[in-house]
C-alpha positions as CSV (number, residue, x, y, z in Angstrom):
1,M,6.8,0.8,18.5
2,T,7.5,4.2,20.5
3,S,6.4,7.3,19.1
4,D,9.9,8.3,17.7
5,G,9.5,4.6,15.8
6,V,12.2,2.9,17.7
7,S,11.5,-0.8,18.1
8,V,10.5,-2.4,21.8
9,S,11.8,-5.2,21.6
10,N,15.2,-4.5,20.0
11,K,18.4,-5.0,22.0
12,I,19.8,-1.7,20.9
13,W,20.4,-0.1,24.8
14,L,23.8,-0.4,26.8
15,I,24.3,1.4,29.9
16,K,27.5,3.0,31.4
17,S,27.3,1.6,35.4
18,S,30.1,2.4,37.4
19,N,32.9,2.7,34.5
20,R,31.3,-0.5,33.0
21,I,29.0,-1.0,30.0
22,L,26.4,-3.0,30.3
23,G,24.0,-4.5,27.8
24,P,22.8,-4.7,25.0
25,Y,19.7,-5.2,26.3
26,N,15.8,-4.3,24.8
27,L,13.8,-1.6,26.2
28,D,11.8,-4.0,28.5
29,E,15.2,-5.2,30.0
30,V,16.4,-1.7,30.9
31,I,12.9,-0.7,33.0
32,A,13.3,-4.1,34.4
33,L,16.6,-2.8,35.4
34,L,15.2,0.5,36.8
35,V,12.7,-1.2,39.1
36,S,14.8,-3.7,40.4
37,H,17.5,-0.6,41.1
38,Q,20.4,-2.6,39.0
39,V,20.7,0.4,37.6
40,T,19.7,4.0,38.8
41,V,18.5,7.5,37.0
42,L,22.1,8.6,37.3
43,D,23.3,5.6,35.3
44,E,24.4,6.8,31.7
45,I,22.7,5.1,28.6
46,R,22.5,5.4,24.5
47,Q,21.5,3.6,21.3
48,S,23.9,1.0,19.8
49,E,25.1,4.5,17.6
50,G,23.6,7.1,19.4
51,R,25.4,9.2,22.8
52,W,25.8,8.8,25.7
53,E,23.2,10.5,28.1
54,Y,21.6,10.3,31.8
55,I,18.8,7.8,32.1
56,R,16.7,10.6,33.6
57,E,17.2,12.7,31.3
58,S,16.2,10.7,28.4
59,K,12.6,10.9,26.7
60,Y,12.6,7.2,26.5
61,F,12.3,6.4,30.1
62,L,10.8,9.8,31.8
63,N,7.8,7.9,32.6
64,V,9.7,4.9,34.1
65,V,12.3,7.7,35.9
66,K,9.5,9.3,37.4
67,N,7.7,6.4,38.7
68,V,10.5,5.3,40.1
69,R,11.2,8.8,42.2
70,N,7.7,8.7,43.6
71,L,8.7,5.1,44.8
72,Q,12.0,7.0,46.6
73,D,10.3,9.9,47.6
74,K,7.6,7.6,49.4
75,N,10.2,6.3,51.3
76,S,12.0,9.2,51.8
77,D,9.2,10.8,53.7
78,K,8.4,7.9,55.8
79,T,11.9,8.6,56.8
80,M,12.0,12.0,57.3
81,T,8.9,11.4,59.2
82,A,10.6,9.5,61.7
83,S,13.6,11.5,62.4
84,L,11.5,15.0,62.7
85,A,9.8,12.3,65.3
86,Q,12.5,11.8,67.2
87,Q,13.7,15.4,67.0
88,T,10.6,16.6,68.6
89,S,11.2,14.6,71.3
90,T,14.3,16.1,72.5
91,K,12.6,19.4,72.8
92,T,12.3,21.0,76.7
93,D,8.9,21.8,78.6
94,N,9.5,24.9,77.5
95,G,10.6,25.0,74.1
96,S,14.5,25.3,74.7
97,T,16.4,22.9,72.6
98,S,18.7,20.7,74.7
99,I,22.3,20.3,73.7
100,D,21.4,16.4,72.4
101,D,19.7,18.2,69.4
102,K,23.0,18.8,67.7
103,T,23.4,14.8,67.5
104,P,22.2,13.2,64.6
105,P,18.8,11.0,64.3
106,P,20.3,7.6,64.5
107,V,19.2,5.2,61.3
108,T,16.1,3.2,61.8
109,S,16.5,0.7,59.3
110,I,19.3,0.2,56.4
111,P,17.9,-2.7,54.0
112,S,20.5,-5.0,52.7
113,D,17.9,-7.0,50.7
114,G,17.8,-5.0,47.5
115,A,15.4,-2.1,47.7
116,D,15.2,1.2,47.1
117,L,18.3,3.0,48.5
118,S,18.6,5.6,46.0
119,F,17.5,9.0,47.0
120,P,17.0,12.5,44.7
121,E,20.0,14.3,44.0
122,N,19.5,16.7,46.5
123,F,19.8,14.3,49.3
124,K,22.5,11.9,47.6
125,D,25.7,12.7,49.7
126,V,23.5,12.1,53.0
127,I,23.8,9.1,54.2
128,P,27.4,8.1,52.9
129,R,28.4,11.0,55.5
130,F,26.1,10.1,58.0
131,E,26.9,6.1,58.0
132,K,31.0,7.2,58.3
133,N,30.1,9.8,61.3
134,I,28.5,6.6,63.7
135,N,31.6,3.9,62.4
136,S,34.2,6.6,63.4
137,N,32.3,7.4,66.9
138,S,30.2,4.4,67.7
139,S,31.0,5.1,71.6
140,M,30.0,8.3,72.2
141,N,27.6,8.0,69.9
142,D,25.8,5.2,71.5
143,G,26.0,7.7,74.7
144,L,24.6,10.3,73.1
145,I,21.4,8.3,71.5
146,K,21.1,6.6,75.0
147,K,20.8,10.0,76.3
148,S,18.7,11.5,73.8
149,Y,15.8,8.9,73.2
150,G,15.6,8.2,77.0
151,A,11.4,9.6,76.9
152,A,9.5,5.6,77.8
153,N,7.4,6.3,74.0
154,D,10.6,6.4,72.4
155,H,11.0,2.7,72.2
156,Q,7.9,2.2,70.4
157,L,8.1,4.9,68.9
158,Q,11.2,3.3,66.6
159,G,9.3,-0.2,66.7
160,R,6.8,1.3,64.7
161,I,9.0,2.7,62.3
162,R,11.0,-0.1,62.3
163,K,8.2,-2.5,61.1
164,Q,6.9,0.5,58.9
165,T,10.2,0.6,57.2
166,S,10.3,-3.5,57.1
167,A,7.2,-3.9,55.4
168,L,8.1,-1.0,52.3
169,T,10.9,-2.8,52.0
170,W,9.1,-6.1,51.3
171,F,6.3,-4.3,49.1
172,V,9.2,-2.4,47.0
173,S,10.7,-5.6,46.8
174,A,7.7,-7.6,45.8
175,V,6.7,-4.9,43.5
176,A,10.4,-4.4,41.8
177,L,10.1,-8.5,41.2
178,G,6.7,-8.9,39.9
179,V,8.1,-6.3,37.5
180,I,10.9,-8.0,36.7
181,V,9.1,-11.5,35.7
182,A,6.3,-9.4,33.8
183,A,9.3,-8.1,31.8
184,I,10.6,-11.9,31.3
185,F,7.2,-12.5,30.3
186,V,6.5,-10.3,27.6
187,V,10.4,-10.7,26.2
188,N,9.4,-14.1,25.7
189,K,5.8,-14.2,24.4
190,R,7.4,-11.6,22.0
191,D,10.1,-14.0,21.0
192,R,7.6,-17.0,21.0
193,Q,4.8,-14.3,18.7
194,K,7.9,-13.7,16.6
195,A,9.2,-17.1,15.9
196,L,5.4,-18.1,15.2
197,G,4.3,-15.4,13.4
198,Y,6.2,-16.4,10.1
199,E,4.4,-19.4,9.5
200,D,1.5,-17.3,10.9
201,L,1.8,-14.7,8.0
202,L,2.0,-17.0,5.2
203,N,-0.5,-19.2,6.2
204,Q,-2.9,-16.1,6.2
205,A,-1.2,-14.7,3.1
206,V,-2.3,-17.5,1.2
207,R,-6.1,-18.2,2.8
208,Y,-6.4,-14.1,1.9
209,K,-5.7,-15.3,-1.6
210,N,-7.9,-17.7,-2.1
211,L,-10.6,-15.8,-0.6
212,G,-10.3,-12.9,-3.4
213,L,-9.1,-11.0,-0.5
214,Y,-5.7,-9.6,-2.4
215,E,-4.8,-6.7,-0.7
216,K,-4.4,-8.3,2.5
217,A,-2.9,-11.3,0.8
218,I,0.0,-9.0,-0.3
219,Q,0.6,-6.7,2.9
220,S,0.8,-10.7,4.7
221,Y,3.0,-11.9,2.0
222,N,4.9,-9.2,2.2
223,K,5.3,-9.0,6.1
224,A,6.6,-12.1,6.4
225,A,8.7,-11.7,3.1
226,L,11.1,-9.7,5.4
227,M,11.7,-12.0,8.1
228,R,13.1,-14.4,5.5
229,L,12.5,-15.8,1.7
230,P,9.4,-18.1,1.6
231,N,10.0,-21.7,0.6
232,D,10.0,-22.3,-3.4
233,E,6.0,-23.4,-3.0
234,I,4.5,-20.4,-1.5
235,Q,6.3,-17.7,-3.6
236,V,4.4,-20.1,-6.7
237,Q,1.3,-20.0,-4.7
238,M,1.6,-15.9,-4.4
239,A,3.7,-15.2,-8.1
240,P,-0.4,-15.0,-9.6
241,L,-1.0,-11.9,-7.0
242,L,2.6,-10.6,-7.1
243,I,2.0,-9.9,-11.1
244,S,-1.9,-9.4,-11.1
245,E,-2.4,-7.1,-7.7
246,S,1.2,-5.5,-7.2
247,N,2.8,-4.5,-10.4
248,E,5.8,-6.7,-9.7
249,S,5.3,-8.7,-13.3
250,L,8.9,-9.3,-13.3
251,Q,9.4,-10.8,-10.1
252,G,6.0,-12.9,-10.4
253,R,7.4,-14.1,-14.0
254,R,10.9,-15.3,-12.6
255,I,9.3,-17.3,-9.7
256,L,6.9,-19.1,-12.8
257,E,9.4,-19.5,-14.8
258,K,11.6,-21.6,-12.4
259,T,8.7,-23.9,-11.0
260,L,8.6,-24.6,-15.1
261,T,12.2,-26.7,-14.5
262,V,11.4,-28.4,-11.5
263,E,10.1,-32.1,-12.3
264,G,6.8,-33.7,-11.0
265,R,4.5,-30.4,-11.8
266,N,1.1,-31.7,-12.7
267,R,-0.9,-30.2,-15.5
268,N,-2.6,-28.1,-13.8
269,E,0.3,-26.5,-12.1
270,L,1.8,-26.0,-15.5
271,I,-1.5,-24.6,-16.7
272,Q,-1.6,-21.9,-14.4
273,A,2.3,-21.1,-14.5
274,Y,1.9,-20.7,-18.4
275,L,-1.2,-18.5,-17.8
276,G,0.8,-16.5,-15.0
277,I,3.6,-15.8,-17.5
278,A,1.4,-14.9,-20.5
279,V,-0.1,-12.6,-18.2
280,S,2.9,-11.3,-17.3
281,H,4.0,-10.6,-21.0
282,L,0.8,-8.7,-21.3
283,I,1.0,-6.3,-18.7
284,D,4.3,-5.7,-19.8
285,G,3.5,-5.4,-23.6
286,N,5.4,-8.4,-24.8
287,L,2.6,-9.7,-27.4
288,T,4.9,-12.1,-29.4
289,E,6.2,-13.9,-25.8
290,A,2.9,-13.5,-24.5
291,D,1.1,-15.5,-27.5
292,G,3.7,-18.1,-27.6
293,T,3.3,-19.0,-23.8
294,L,-0.7,-19.2,-24.2
295,Q,-0.3,-21.6,-27.0
296,K,1.6,-24.0,-24.7
297,A,-1.2,-23.2,-22.3
298,V,-3.8,-24.4,-24.7
299,G,-1.9,-27.3,-26.0
300,Y,-2.6,-28.7,-22.0
301,E,-6.1,-27.5,-22.1
302,P,-7.8,-25.9,-25.4
303,S,-11.0,-25.1,-23.5
304,N,-9.2,-22.9,-20.6
305,E,-11.6,-20.5,-20.4
306,S,-8.9,-18.2,-18.9
307,A,-6.0,-18.8,-21.8
308,L,-8.6,-18.6,-24.5
309,M,-9.8,-14.9,-22.8
310,N,-6.1,-13.7,-23.0
311,L,-5.7,-14.6,-26.2
312,A,-9.1,-12.7,-27.5
313,I,-7.9,-9.6,-25.0
314,L,-4.1,-10.5,-27.1
315,Q,-6.0,-10.0,-30.3
316,L,-7.6,-6.3,-29.4
317,K,-3.9,-5.4,-28.6
318,K,-2.7,-6.4,-31.5
319,G,-5.6,-4.2,-33.7
320,Q,-7.4,-7.6,-34.6
321,D,-10.5,-6.3,-34.0
322,Q,-12.8,-8.8,-35.5
323,R,-10.9,-11.5,-34.7
324,A,-11.2,-10.0,-30.9
325,Q,-15.0,-9.5,-31.2
326,Q,-15.3,-13.1,-32.6
327,E,-13.3,-14.9,-30.1
328,F,-15.0,-13.0,-27.4
329,L,-18.3,-13.9,-28.5
330,A,-17.5,-17.4,-28.3
331,I,-16.5,-17.1,-24.6
332,Y,-19.6,-15.2,-23.8
333,K,-22.2,-17.6,-25.2
334,K,-20.6,-20.4,-23.2
335,N,-20.3,-18.3,-19.5
336,P,-23.7,-15.5,-20.2
337,K,-22.4,-14.7,-16.4
338,S,-18.8,-13.3,-17.7
339,N,-18.9,-9.9,-17.9
340,L,-15.6,-9.4,-18.5
341,A,-16.4,-11.5,-22.1
342,L,-19.1,-8.9,-22.7
343,Y,-16.6,-6.3,-21.7
344,G,-14.2,-6.9,-24.2
345,Y,-16.9,-8.3,-26.7
346,S,-18.4,-4.7,-26.5
347,V,-15.0,-2.9,-27.0
348,A,-14.1,-5.4,-30.0
349,T,-17.5,-4.7,-31.6
350,I,-17.5,-0.8,-30.9
351,E,-13.7,-0.5,-32.7
352,H,-14.7,-3.1,-35.5
353,S,-18.3,-0.7,-36.2
354,K,-16.2,2.4,-36.0
355,S,-14.1,0.8,-38.8
356,I,-16.1,-0.3,-41.0
357,K,-18.7,2.4,-40.3
358,N,-21.6,-0.2,-40.4
359,N,-23.8,-0.3,-37.1
360,D,-25.8,-3.6,-37.8
361,Q,-23.8,-5.0,-35.0
362,L,-24.2,-2.7,-32.5
363,K,-28.1,-3.3,-32.4
364,G,-27.4,-7.0,-31.5
365,L,-24.4,-5.8,-28.6
366,I,-26.9,-3.4,-27.1
367,S,-29.3,-5.6,-26.3
368,D,-26.9,-7.9,-24.5
369,L,-25.4,-4.9,-22.5
370,K,-29.0,-4.2,-21.6
371,L,-29.9,-7.7,-20.6
372,N,-26.4,-8.2,-18.7
373,L,-27.5,-4.5,-16.7
374,K,-30.3,-5.6,-15.2
375,S,-28.5,-8.4,-12.9
376,K,-25.3,-6.4,-10.6
377,G,-22.0,-7.9,-10.7
378,E,-18.3,-7.2,-12.2
379,L,-17.3,-4.0,-14.4
380,N,-21.1,-3.0,-13.8
381,H,-20.1,0.5,-14.3
382,Q,-17.4,0.1,-17.3
383,L,-20.6,-1.5,-19.2
384,R,-23.2,1.4,-18.7
385,F,-20.5,3.5,-19.9
386,L,-19.8,0.7,-23.3
387,L,-23.7,0.9,-23.8
388,V,-23.7,4.7,-24.1
389,L,-20.7,4.9,-26.5
390,A,-23.1,2.0,-28.5
391,E,-25.9,4.8,-28.3
392,D,-23.7,7.2,-29.7
393,L,-22.8,5.2,-32.2
394,N,-26.2,3.6,-33.1
395,G,-27.4,7.4,-33.5
396,D,-30.1,7.1,-31.0
397,A,-30.3,10.8,-29.3
398,E,-32.7,9.6,-26.4
399,A,-31.4,6.6,-25.7
400,V,-27.7,8.3,-25.6
401,H,-29.6,10.1,-22.7
402,R,-31.3,7.3,-21.1
403,A,-28.0,5.4,-21.1
404,I,-25.8,8.4,-19.5
405,T,-28.4,9.2,-16.9
406,D,-28.2,4.9,-15.6
407,F,-24.0,5.5,-15.8
408,L,-24.5,8.6,-13.6
409,A,-26.4,6.1,-10.9
410,I,-23.4,4.3,-10.2
411,D,-21.0,5.4,-7.6
412,V,-17.7,6.3,-8.5
413,G,-15.2,3.8,-7.7
414,S,-17.3,0.8,-7.6
415,S,-15.6,-1.2,-9.6
416,D,-12.7,-1.2,-7.5
417,S,-15.0,-3.4,-4.6
418,V,-15.0,-6.1,-6.8
419,A,-11.9,-8.9,-6.8
420,H,-10.2,-9.3,-10.1
421,P,-9.2,-12.7,-11.7
422,L,-5.4,-13.7,-11.2
423,F,-5.0,-15.8,-14.1
424,V,-6.5,-13.0,-17.2
425,H,-5.3,-9.8,-18.0
426,W,-7.8,-8.1,-16.5
427,Q,-6.3,-4.6,-16.2
428,F,-7.7,-3.9,-20.0
429,S,-10.4,-3.2,-18.4
430,H,-9.4,-0.9,-16.1
431,W,-11.1,2.9,-16.7
432,D,-7.4,4.5,-17.9
433,Y,-7.8,2.5,-21.0
434,L,-11.9,3.8,-21.2
435,E,-10.5,7.2,-21.1
436,K,-9.7,7.8,-24.4
437,Y,-13.0,6.9,-25.4
438,C,-14.7,9.0,-22.7
439,S,-12.9,12.4,-23.7
440,E,-13.6,11.5,-27.7
441,I,-17.7,11.0,-27.0
442,Y,-17.3,14.6,-24.6
443,E,-15.3,16.4,-27.7
444,K,-17.9,15.4,-30.5
445,S,-21.3,15.7,-28.3
446,V,-23.3,18.4,-27.4
447,Q,-22.1,19.4,-23.8
448,T,-24.8,18.8,-21.8
449,P,-25.1,19.4,-17.9
450,E,-25.5,15.8,-17.7
451,M,-22.5,15.0,-20.4
452,K,-20.3,17.0,-18.5
453,A,-21.1,15.0,-15.7
454,L,-20.3,11.8,-17.4
455,R,-17.1,13.4,-18.0
456,A,-16.1,14.1,-14.4
457,V,-16.8,10.6,-13.8
458,C,-14.2,9.5,-16.2
459,L,-12.0,12.2,-14.4
460,L,-12.7,11.0,-11.6
461,E,-11.8,7.6,-12.4
462,V,-8.8,8.0,-13.4
463,H,-7.7,9.9,-10.3
464,R,-7.9,13.6,-12.4
465,D,-10.1,14.9,-9.1
466,S,-8.8,19.1,-9.8
467,E,-10.2,18.2,-13.5
468,A,-13.5,16.6,-12.6
469,E,-14.1,19.4,-9.9
470,K,-14.3,21.4,-12.4
471,I,-16.3,20.3,-15.0
472,L,-18.4,19.1,-12.1
473,E,-18.8,23.0,-10.6
474,Q,-20.1,24.1,-14.7
475,A,-22.8,21.2,-14.6
476,L,-23.9,22.0,-11.4
477,S,-24.1,25.6,-12.5
478,E,-26.1,25.1,-15.4
479,S,-28.4,22.8,-13.8
480,P,-28.4,23.4,-9.6
481,K,-31.3,20.7,-9.3
482,D,-30.5,18.2,-11.9
483,P,-30.4,14.7,-9.2
484,Y,-27.8,12.2,-11.1
485,I,-25.6,15.4,-11.4
486,L,-26.0,16.3,-7.7
487,G,-25.7,12.5,-7.1
488,V,-22.0,12.5,-8.5
489,Q,-21.1,15.4,-6.7
490,A,-22.1,14.1,-3.7
491,G,-20.3,11.0,-4.7
492,F,-17.3,13.3,-5.8
493,L,-17.1,15.3,-2.0
494,K,-17.7,11.7,0.0
495,N,-14.9,10.3,-1.7
496,A,-12.8,13.7,-0.7
497,G,-13.6,13.8,3.1
498,R,-16.0,16.5,3.1
499,I,-18.7,14.5,4.5
500,P,-21.1,17.5,5.9
501,E,-21.5,19.0,2.6
502,A,-21.9,15.4,1.1
503,M,-24.7,15.0,3.8
504,A,-26.3,18.4,2.5
505,I,-26.7,17.7,-0.8
506,L,-27.9,13.9,0.1
507,K,-31.2,15.9,2.0
508,M,-31.5,17.7,-0.9
509,P,-35.8,16.3,-2.2
510,E,-34.5,16.4,-5.7
511,I,-32.3,13.0,-5.2
512,S,-34.6,11.3,-2.4
513,S,-35.6,8.8,-5.0
514,L,-31.8,7.9,-6.4
515,S,-30.0,4.1,-5.1
516,L,-27.1,6.2,-5.1
517,K,-28.3,8.4,-2.4
518,D,-29.0,5.8,0.0
519,H,-25.5,3.9,-1.4
520,L,-23.7,7.3,0.2
521,L,-25.6,8.1,2.9
522,I,-25.1,4.0,4.1
523,Q,-21.2,4.0,3.4
524,I,-20.9,7.6,5.1
525,C,-22.7,6.6,8.4
526,M,-21.1,2.8,8.4
527,S,-17.5,5.2,8.0
528,T,-19.0,7.4,10.8
529,M,-20.1,4.1,13.0
530,N,-23.9,5.8,13.2
531,V,-25.8,2.5,13.8
532,G,-29.1,4.0,13.3
533,C,-28.4,5.7,10.1
534,V,-27.4,2.5,8.2
535,E,-29.9,1.2,9.5
536,K,-32.5,3.0,8.3
537,A,-31.1,3.7,4.9
538,A,-29.9,0.1,4.8
539,S,-33.6,-1.0,5.8
540,F,-35.5,1.1,3.3
541,L,-32.9,0.3,0.1
542,H,-33.3,-3.4,1.0
543,Q,-37.4,-3.3,0.5
544,K,-37.1,-1.6,-3.0
545,D,-33.8,-4.6,-4.1
546,T,-33.4,-7.3,-1.6
547,T,-30.6,-8.2,-4.1
548,D,-29.1,-4.5,-3.5
549,L,-24.9,-5.3,-2.6
550,I,-25.0,-1.9,-0.6
551,A,-27.5,-2.7,1.1
552,L,-27.4,-6.3,2.5
553,E,-23.5,-4.8,3.8
554,G,-24.7,-2.2,5.5
555,L,-27.7,-4.5,7.1
556,A,-25.1,-7.5,7.7
557,W,-23.0,-4.7,9.1
558,I,-25.6,-3.4,11.5
559,Q,-26.5,-7.2,12.7
560,I,-21.9,-7.4,13.6
561,K,-22.5,-4.0,15.5
562,N,-25.2,-6.3,17.9
563,K,-22.9,-9.0,18.5
564,K,-25.6,-10.5,16.2
565,N,-23.4,-13.6,13.5
566,G,-25.8,-15.8,12.8
567,P,-28.1,-12.7,10.7
568,A,-25.1,-11.2,9.7
569,L,-23.5,-14.2,7.9
570,E,-27.5,-14.4,6.2
571,Y,-27.0,-11.2,4.7
572,L,-23.3,-11.6,3.4
573,R,-24.6,-15.0,1.5
574,S,-27.6,-13.0,0.5
575,G,-25.0,-10.8,-1.4
576,L,-22.3,-13.1,-2.5
577,E,-24.7,-14.9,-4.4
578,V,-25.2,-11.8,-6.4
579,E,-21.6,-11.0,-6.8
580,P,-19.0,-13.9,-5.2
581,H,-16.4,-11.5,-5.3
582,Q,-17.6,-8.3,-3.8
583,I,-14.2,-7.3,-1.4
584,P,-16.2,-5.8,1.5
585,L,-18.8,-8.9,1.6
586,L,-15.7,-11.1,1.6
587,E,-13.9,-8.8,4.4
588,M,-16.8,-9.3,6.6
589,R,-17.5,-12.6,6.3
590,E,-14.2,-13.7,6.8
591,T,-13.5,-11.5,10.1
592,L,-16.6,-13.6,11.0
593,E,-15.7,-16.7,10.6
594,S,-12.3,-16.0,12.3
595,Q,-13.8,-15.1,15.2
């Protein structure tokens, strides 16, 4: 692709040469024709739907024309040198010019094997007129040539010139042939890559999907789909991804609905199809259709966790908080590592407690949240925010303050670095849903600097950056040395690309003890390719906490830069044991394993 967006491989060029229209050619083929002199810079060219213009004036061929003319100029210089040498030999000893000077010098060699016959424009008509002169006055010219070049060394000079010209002709011909062969090879290779690219892209899409690299999977799938529509099996495999990650719930649902009509589907395929269809209905707000579809999935497998999770989410969306609370709690007790179940249980408990004006259930929730937050993983930031809400409803001001500082110690956007489950309506855990809680607690609470920082973080999470910046400035003006507020400000500046300002804050002693400082420093230094900086910050943080995901990412990054893939994989494995769905670690591992 050229800088103007013109495809190199598409055959879009037509050439007008000697009143003939040639083509269509692609860019490489036109270049090969120019170099081999099958067309010249004086011929006209246009794209399929463009205007005719001289090749020498086309912006797409300026460099090629320049190179061709350089070769021509070298050839012309050698011919002109020969002519001057021959004319000099006719001078008399006293400096006067003999009558023979009026005779044109002979043509030393006119190539006939496809070599360069074109000259710059100011020499355009010299060769044709001269050849006509020689042919019409051959007897007279023979005599003049013999008389003018009678010196003893003239024949030797002409021989040397002929040898040089012949050598140059062969050299130019060889170069032209090499360019043509290379152009043909490139075109054929590009065609082969295009033919193989479709299957490669589809295989890549499925592999990325299975690894949890959903964004890359969608990119590869869409590229392949532009070439031609993938077969039904590939579409079925990718449909849950289209529904859950790319806002194409209708398209994905239709693909899965079609699969239900195909005979021979096994039980697991049917369950996944029903789950994908149900998620698409939940995303679109079709609760009745979602309920009916989920019941069919449960009919095949009553204990299917994804189906049960979606049914609990359905109850929450219907406003059945107590029932949703019970269903989420049942899932969480069976699988205490399910942060999504804990998140749903927390939201349902908070809603139910608000409606019945009873805080008894909040104490159990607070205990569960504190226990879970000792580990790291999916929805960590959202769960910290729900702990703030639970402590606030419970009425413990000191506990609220501690929960807010713990919340502010996590960098903004950290939840985006974890891959979501494809067969669960995970969007109900998105910050857009939590924003209403953040607004409520901010309006009814004393607006301390740290509460303002909390509000700013919520706004940043839903990409309302200008509003967040204003509130954050207020918090900083009221408490300019607060380490947690400084950490939020540094994170905001880092995400906004204002790296020097972020680095200035990270150097302040007030935030030196925060892990957030090291997290931001590692991320900034990796983005600026500062290996020494990453190594220092990541090693320091890893000594304090060997399970810290950002530290493990930084240490793996260093090993990759040092071409030590074995140690890099060890750091990645350690990180993925803590959080198996951490996207940066998955991407690094995939890169190493594909080498």
